[in-house]
N, C-alpha and C positions, 0 to 999 in steps of 0.2 A: 626438250632436253638436248640443248645445242651440244653436240660432241666434242667440239674442240676444248682442250683442257681437260677432257675427263679420261680417265682409265678404262682402256676399252681391252677387252679381253677377245680374244679371236681363235675360238676354237676351232680346229681343223684347219690351221694355216697355210697346210705344206699341201691340201687340196686342190682342185681347179677353182674353188666358187671362194673359199677360204684364202687363198695367194691374190685372187682378186681384188676381194675386198682388203685386204692388206696393202697392197699397191696401192688403190684409192686412196685410201686413209692418208699413208706416207706423203701423195702428191697431195691432198689437201691440207698437209703440214702438221697433220697430229706425229706429237712425237710421246707421247704417255701411253704406248700399245704393248698389252701384255701377251705373249706368244709361248705355247712349249710344247716341245717334240711329242712324238708318242709313245719315243723310247724311255721319256723320263716322267709323263704320267699316261694312264692306262684311266681311261674316262671310265672304261666299266667299273674301275674297284672305286665304293661306295666310298670310302673311309678317306682316299686319297685324294678324289674330286673334292670331298669337305675341305680336309685341310687345304687344298691348292687355295682355295675360293676365300676359306677363312684369313689365311696369312695373306694372300694378295690384295683382297677386297678391293676388286673393280666397281668400276660405278656402269658400266656397260658392256654384256656379254654379248656377243653374234657369235650362236650356235651352228655351225660349218659340219661338224664332228660327225661320220656317219658311215656305216660300210654299205658300201654301193656297187652298181652293178647293172649290167644290163638284163635282158630276157634269160636267156640261159644262167647267167650268177645267180639270179633270184630265183629262178625253178628249183637249180641244184643244189642250193646252200639254204634253203629254207629256215633251217634251224638257228643257221648263226646269224641270219639278216632280222632276225625278230628276236632273238633273246640281245645279241650285242648292240643293236639300235634301241631296244627298250633301256637297257642298263643304261648306255650312256648319257640321254637325254633325260632320264630319272631322276641321275647322280646331277648332272649339270642344274636342271630347272628347279630342284629341293631345294639347292646349294644355296643359289640365287635369294631363293626365299629366306631362306634360315639365315644366311649372312648380309639382307639388306641391298640387293644389285637395285641398281634405281631403274633400268632398263634392262630389257632381255630381247632381243629376235631371234625365235626357233624357225630354223628352214627345213620344210618339209619338200614333197615333190607332188605332183599330176595326178600321179599312179593312184593319189587317195581317193581318188571320184569313184563313183561306180561303174561298173563295165558300159553300161547302157542308156547312160543318161545322154539328154539333150544336149545338142551342140549348140552354139558354142557351151562352155560348161562353167556357169556362175557359184559363186562359193555357197549360195544356200543348197546344194546337190549332194552335201555332203552327208553319207549315211542314210541315202534313200532308195539304195537297192546295191545288189551285193556288187563286190569286186572282181576285176579279172584276175582267174585263178594263179596265174604263174608269178606274177608279184603282191599275193595275198598277205603273206609275211611280213613283207617291207611295208608295204601300204597300211597294214592293224598296224606297226610299231607308232610309224610319222601321225596316223589320226591318236594316238592315245598321247602323243605327244602334243598335238594341238590341243587336245580336251583337257590335259594338263596345265597348259597355258591360260587354258580360258577358266579353268576351276580354280586356281591361283588367284586371278583377277576377280572371279566373284566372290571367293570366301575372305582372302585378304585385302585384295586391291594392287595386287601386284600390278606391275607396268609390263606384262610379259606379251608379245603378240607372235603370230605364227603368222609365216608368208610362203606362199607354195608356188615355187618357180615352173616354170614349164622345162622342156629338157633342154639343156645349157650345152655349148659347146666352146671351145676355144683353147689359150695359149694353159699347159699343164694340166690337161687332159688325162685318162688314163685309157691309153691304146691298146690294151691287152686284148688279144684276136678273139677270146671267148668272152671274157668277165667285162668288158667294158660295153656303153651306152652306145646306141644305133649308129650317132654321127660318127663316133671316134673310129668304132670298126669298120665301118665304110671308108672311110679315111685310110685306116691302117692298109686294108685290102689293096686299093687303088694305089697306091703310093708303092706298097710290098711288088704289086702285078706290074708295075710301070719299073722297077728296079730289076725286076728278075725276068723282065722280058715274056710275061706272061699272056698266053693270048684268051685268057677267060675269067673272067672274075664272077664268082657265087653268091649272090644276097640272098638271105634269110626271108622264106613268107613271100606271098604271092607280088607286092611291091604295090599292092590296093592301099594298104596302112597309111594313113594321114598323121602327119607327126605336126605339131609346130614347134622351132628353134631358137632360141637366144642366144647372141653373143655374151660370155659370160661377165665382159667387161661393162655392159647393160646391166644385169642381173645384180653389179657390185653397187652399181650408182643408184639404184632402185631401193639395194638393203639402207644404205646410207641415207637415202633420201626419207623414208620411211623411221628412221632412227633420231632424223631431226623433224621432220612434220607432225608425225601422225603418233599418238599415243592409244594404248590399248580400249579404251572409254571409247574412240571414235570407230572400232572395229567392231566390241561385244554388244553394244547399245543398239546398233544398228542390225541385229539379230544375227548374224554371223560369228564364224568361229577363227576365219581366217581371212589372208588378203591374196588374192591371185597374182603374181606376175609373169607375163608374157608378152607377145608381141600382136596377137591377135589374127594372126594368117600362117595357115601349113600348108603342108605340101606332102605329095606322095613319097614312100619311099622309092617307087620305080624313077619319079622323075628328080629327085635329091640322087639318088645312083648314077643319072645320066648328066646331071650338073657336076656332080664330083669329077665325072670321067672325062668332061671336057676340060675341068681348071686344072686335072693332073696332069693332060694329055694322054690319057688310057685311049688306046686306037682297038681294043680288043672286043670280044663279046661279054654280054652282060647275061647272065642266066639267073634267073627264080628258084630257089628251093622252095617245090610247091609241099615237102611233106612238115617243111618248117615252120612254127607258130607264126603270127601276123601279132599277135598280141592284140590289144584292143586297137579296131580299127580306126576310131578317131579319138583325138584327144584337144581339143582346144580350146584354150580357157578363156574367158569372159573376162578380159580386163578393164571394164568399165567404170570398177568401184574403184581402180588405182588413179584412173585418168580423172576422175572426179576430184581426189585426191591432190592432183596436182603435176603427175610423171607421166611420160611415156618413153616406148624405148626409141634409139637413135640410129643403130645398127642395123640396115637390111642384110637378109642373108647370102645375095650375092657380095656385098662387101666383107660381111663377117667369115664368109668360106676362104676371102683371099687372104684376108689378114691370119687366119687358122693355115693355111696352108703356106704362107710365107715365114709362118712362127715354125712350122714342121719343116721347112725346108733348113732352115736355119741352126735347129735344134733336131738332128734329124734321131737323134739317141732316144726321144721320147715315144719311138717307133717299137723301143725292145721290150720285150714282155715283162709287167712288172704286178 
């Protein structure tokens, strides 16, 4: 289903991923794009979501809407994370089925995979052993969304596809000091330290945990590629429920911290708070399936960090709490 001339609804268009996808669609010449502000449509409201899909009749839906956060937020707001994510994704997926949406992309997260599964993580490892405790409610909600998309394909033939991105970073990230993801949290800490002339930056955990990071504009390109070139049958008939999106490369939090310190010109001490959790020690996605389908990422970590840091320097208000 080529996207051009289709009506595309980007749910969550003001978030980091949604805004990157919206930017890419406009760059590629798409003019029939549907968005709605959170203040005008509460996607956790079943009736309002159904009415929105019914009256607007999008051909394609890209579901980037979610309640997200880092280890602290996931662990502290466990009920909010499972309830709100289940509600909004249930409403979107079922409404897309009810009103004949031709294609849906549902975005999840690499935290859906078991805590101790083999590395790199293949799509087949879903539901093979227990999850990481700190983000279990969010992961369970996303797993439910994945299985909903698969079930609607198997029962109704719906062209609904789930994609599992690795950790993203880049323009329009959330830089809240406690509720943000690890990359944004580190960038904020080092920027604030330089601004305030602090002599030390504290980083959660031992620094040994490894994470894979993808520049958000690469993720947008992957999603649009999948919309244009991949159908639900290509996924589910291979015996998997989702497609991994990542870089196939990871870095320790310790090395990432020193890399950010260098790029932000922080000259002080970096210390690690050993009483804080590391989370899963490694989460590296196997991206061989997406490579076989014809897509690979293009922005290496150093380049992505430079673009992100430049973006923050030009929009320092990003770093305010929100």
